[in-house]
N, C-alpha and C positions, 0 to 999 in steps of 0.2 A: 400428262398421264403418269409419269414417274413420280411426280410430287404427290399425286393422289394415293398411289400405292404405298409410298413411305408414310403418309399420314395414317392410312388404315392400319399399317403394321404397328406404328407407334401406339395407336388407340387400342389395338388388341393386346399389346404387351401391358399397357396400363390396366386394362380390365382384368387380365389374368393375375397381375400382382395384387390388385385390390381384393379379388376373390380369395387368393392365398392368405392375405393378411386377415380377412374376415374369418376364415376357417381356423387359423391359429388362435385368434381371439376367442372363438367359440370353444375350442378345445381347452384353452386355459381357464375359461369361465367354468366349464364343466368339471375340470380337475379341481378347481378351488371349491366349487359347490360340493363335490364328493368328499373332499377333505373335511369341510365344515360339517357335513352330515355325519361323517365317521366320528369326528370329535364330539358332536352333539350326542350321538348314540352312546358313545363310550361314557360320556359324563352322566347321561341318564341312567345307564346300567350301574355305574358306580354309586350314584345317589340311591338307587333302589336297593343295592346290596347293603349300603350303610343303614337304610331305614328298615331293613328286614328284621323280623323278630329274632332275637338271639345274636344279632351281629355285633352288638356292642358288648364288650367284656364287662362282667359284673352285673348284667341285667338280671340274672337269676341268683337266688340265694344259695349259699353253700349247702349241699345235701346234708341232711341231719341236723340243720340249725334249729329246727322246730321241736327237737326232742324235749325241750324244757316244758312243752305243753302237757306232757304226760306226768301225772302224779301216781304215786304207788297205789295200786288197786286194792280194793277190799276183797280179800280172798276167802273170808269166812263164809260168805253166802255164794261164792262162785262154784262152778261145776267142774270137777275133774273128769273130762270126757275121754282122756286117753293117757297112757303112760308109755315110756320108752326105756329100754334097758340095753346098754351097750358096754360090755366089760364092767368096769368099775363106775360107770356113769348111769345114774337113774334120773329120769325126768318126769315130772307131773305137768300136764298141760291143762290149764284152766280156761274157761270162758265165763264171762260175767253174767250172762243171762240165758234163760230158756228160749227167749225169742230168737236169739242168734242161731241156736241149733235148729229150731223149727224153720227158720228162713232157709237155711242150707238144705234141710231135708225136703223142702218144698220147691227146690230149684231156684231160689231167689238169692239176691245179693245180701251179704251180711249188712245189717242196718247200721246207721250212724250211731255211735256210742258203744259199739262192740269192742271189748277188751280181751285179748288173748294173752295169757301169761305162761311162760315156761319157768318152772321151779326146778333148778338143777342141783343134783347132789353128786359128789365124787368121793368114793371110798366111805360112803355113809354120812358124809358131812355136807351140810348145805353150802353150796358154792356161789350161786348167783340166781338172779331173777332177770329174765328177758321179757319185756312187755311190748306189745304192739297194739295200738289203739286207732280206731277209725272215727273220724268226725267230718261232717260235711264241710267242704272247703279247704280241709287240710291238704298240704302238698302242692297247692297252686303256685307257691313261690319258687318251686323247683323247675328245672328244665324238663321237658316232656320225656327226654331220654333217660333221666335219672329217677323221677318220681315213681312211687309205688301207689298209684291211685290216690286215695285220701288217707293213707296210713302214715303214722309216725311211729318211731321206735325209741325205746329207752332201755338202759342197762342199769340194774340196781345191785348193790352188794347184799350179802346176807343180813346186814344191819338195816336194809331197806333204804339206803342212801344212794344217790346217783353215783355210778361208777365212772372213773376216768377212762373213757374208752372212745374209740372212733366209731360212732354210730353209722357213718357212711357205709361201713362194711355190711350192715344189716340190709340196707337198700340194695346193694349190689347182689347180695345172696338171694333175697326174696324176689327180685325182679324176674328171676327165672320161673317163678310160680304165678305169673300174671293170669294164666288160664284158670288157676285155682284161687282167685281173689288174693293173690300174694301170700297165701298161707300154705305151710307144709302139712298141716293136719286137717285139711278140709274133708278128705275121705273118711277120717276117723269120726269127724263130726256128723257126717252123713249116716254112718252106721251105728252111732250111739243110741242106746235104748233110753229114751226119756222117761219111760215108765218106771225106771229104777230110781228116779230122783223125786223126792217129795215136792209137790207143787209149791209149798210155802218156802222151800229153800232153793228154788231154781229160777227165780226171776228177780231182777234188780228193779223192776217197775212196780212190784206189788208189795204192800205192807204185809207183815206176817199175819195180822188179824184177818186179812182179806181171804185167806185160804181156809179159815175155820168154817165148816158147814153149819148153816143155821136153819136148814129146812125143817128139822124136828124140834126146834125151840118153841116153847109155849110161853106167851106173854100173859102175865096176870097182874091185876091191879093191887097195889098195896093198900090195905085198909087205912082209913084216916086215923083211927085210934092208935094204930101201931106207930105212926109217925109222931102222934102226940105223946105217947109213952116215952119215946126216945127223948123228946124235948124235956119232959118232966125229969127223967133220969139224969139228964145233963145238968139240970138246975140243982 
């Protein structure tokens, strides 16, 4: 009888030891799996951050690097829609087309091809030209935080040559005018009286002859003998 009790006691001890070992192994496996999952998650997050737009340095172009796209505008047929005077500073603000003003007055976006030019004087002397131009697709090379929609900027000297200047400052300044299409003079454009500008001199898309009224013109046939007399005279 005593032998049976000893045998049962030994068997119970072995069973408890085996269970304890199994539990320890399970805990170790769970710990290892957790560590592996954590490492995998960290690696995935790291890879996602590396592949995210803008994560790699140098992905976007330097702000203002597209200024060379702007050529000096033709101001002869441009419209001076407002002027500013501050002390010894006088500024004329031009826009290159009637369509641009009409778009603003109709509550629309300034069209691609719009050119706004500031002609600046100081103490009565021409000092500079500041030009902003909008073209479809422009500015896409810049970071979203820095770009000014589809506008590029350029600074010209009184001799109409490109000035040595940091154009990036123009972007930083005009960024505050996003709600006004990045322009400081949009309200002046809205209030400008287009009726004061001759149709023939206010559009960059029309040839001058297109504005000449022809409703009252009378077309007559030239007699054949008149043409013949000219030929004889030339002989």
